C-alpha positions, 0 to 999 in steps of 0.5 A: 447028506441032504445038506451036502446035496443042497450045497451042491445044487446051490453051487451048480445054480451059481455056476450056471448063472455066472456062465449065463451072465458071461455069454452075452459078452461074447455075443455083444453088439459092437459099439460104433461112435457116431457124430452128427455135425448138428441134429437140427440140420434138415437133411442130416436128420434123415441121414441120422434116422437111416443110420439108426434104422440100419443099426437095429439088432446089429450094433449099439450106437454111441451117437452125439450132436456136435452142435456145429462146434468142432471143439465139441466134436473133438471131445465127443470122439475122445469120449467114444474112444475111451468108452470102447467104440470099435469104429467111428462114423464122423459127420465133420463139423469142419472138413479141415478137422479131418486130420485131427480126427484121424490122429485120434483114431490112429492113436487108438488103432480104430477105423473111421468112416467120414460121411457127408462132409468130405475130408481132403483126399490127401488126408483121407489117404494118410490113414489106411483105416479111413474111408468116406461116404458121400456124393460127388459135389459137382454133380448136384450143381450140374443136375440143378443147372440142367433142371433150371435150364430146362424149366426156364426154356419151357416157361418164357413168361418167367423172364418178366422184363423180356430181356432174354436174361435170367436175373437170379439170386443164389443162397449159398451154404457154408463158405468153404464147404466142398458141397457149397462151393461146387454147387454154387460154381456148377449150377451157374456154369451149367445154365450158361453152358445151356445157352442162357444168359444170366445176371447175378443180383445176389449171392450170399450165404444162408449157412444151410439154414431155413431161418437164414434163408427166409431172412435173405429172401426178405431182404432181397424182395425188399431190394429187388422186388420183381426184378428177381426171376429165379431163386437158386438155393444150395440146399432145401433148408434155405429154399424152404426159407425162401418159399416162406418169405415169398409166400408172405410177400404174396407170391404163389397166388393168382398170377404172381409166381417165383421159381425156386429150386433147391437140393436134397429132396427132403419131404417138406420140399416134395410137398412144396413141389406138389403144391406148385411153390417150388419147381424142383430139387435134387435128390441127395439120397439120405437113406442110402448115405446113412445106410452106406455109412453104417454098412462100412462102419459096421464091417470095419468094427467087426474086423471085416473089409469095409465093403464086404457083403454090400453093393457099394464100391470105392472110387480112387479116393477110398470113397463111396459116392451115392448118386444125385437125381433131379426131381420135378413134379414129373418124377416126384414119386421116386423121391418120395420112395427114398424116405419110406 
């Protein structure tokens, strides 16, 4: 009898353990496959952090660094799909590759949220389970142009030769990237629309990169010297490179100054603004881009409407647009708050 009771007890314990072991599967967190075009991009590092923060206790992230290679990213997406991801959140290396990513997602019947690098509207519309989170590309250029115009008019001594013309150099992001093209176009158009005559001394790509930005600025200082009156960068990474170069050349000491403006409002640049080595930037809200990207990806991974329970809205292209804000020393606390 004792043996029978012992056997029954053991069987009950085994059954109980088996049941317990199977319970988490029902409550398992959904896996979301996330790619970042390259981890060492200044701005994207903050977007990545925001996604990771938003995912705590809600989802498991299968996150990869695509190392600025679209072929690598394509392979990563295949792997994420094979490992059972419930949704994809993709920061494209090449916006032209969106069609390839969509075909992979569609074949697996998976939803996909693109973020930061925008696919063509027609490609996004081709799949009813594809969406985008980012910004309105022209807006950053317009706000940057307004900021430059206001500061230029308030500081007539920046026109060193007194000819009434702003002689500028411009560091462009990746050629063909929608943000780089729009920022380059609209910053200058806005400055001109504000009644300021301009002269383009240089316009070259720095590929969003601080080191390349420094190299460009080194060459331009050597070639043009004090004929440069304004440094405009499509992003803060390149602007930081310009500041490093200018600082090494003796600027920002005594009366030798060069106005520099960027886009993103990353913390390092906010420090440069406070130190008087940059005149401003444009807040590209990494925190909200990251959290919105996760919110949409999480909802669709759970089989819900992408906007359910959020404050985000779509435009006519199934896109959430996170607004830009101009940042100078006068409102720098607002930008600092975005990184807390």
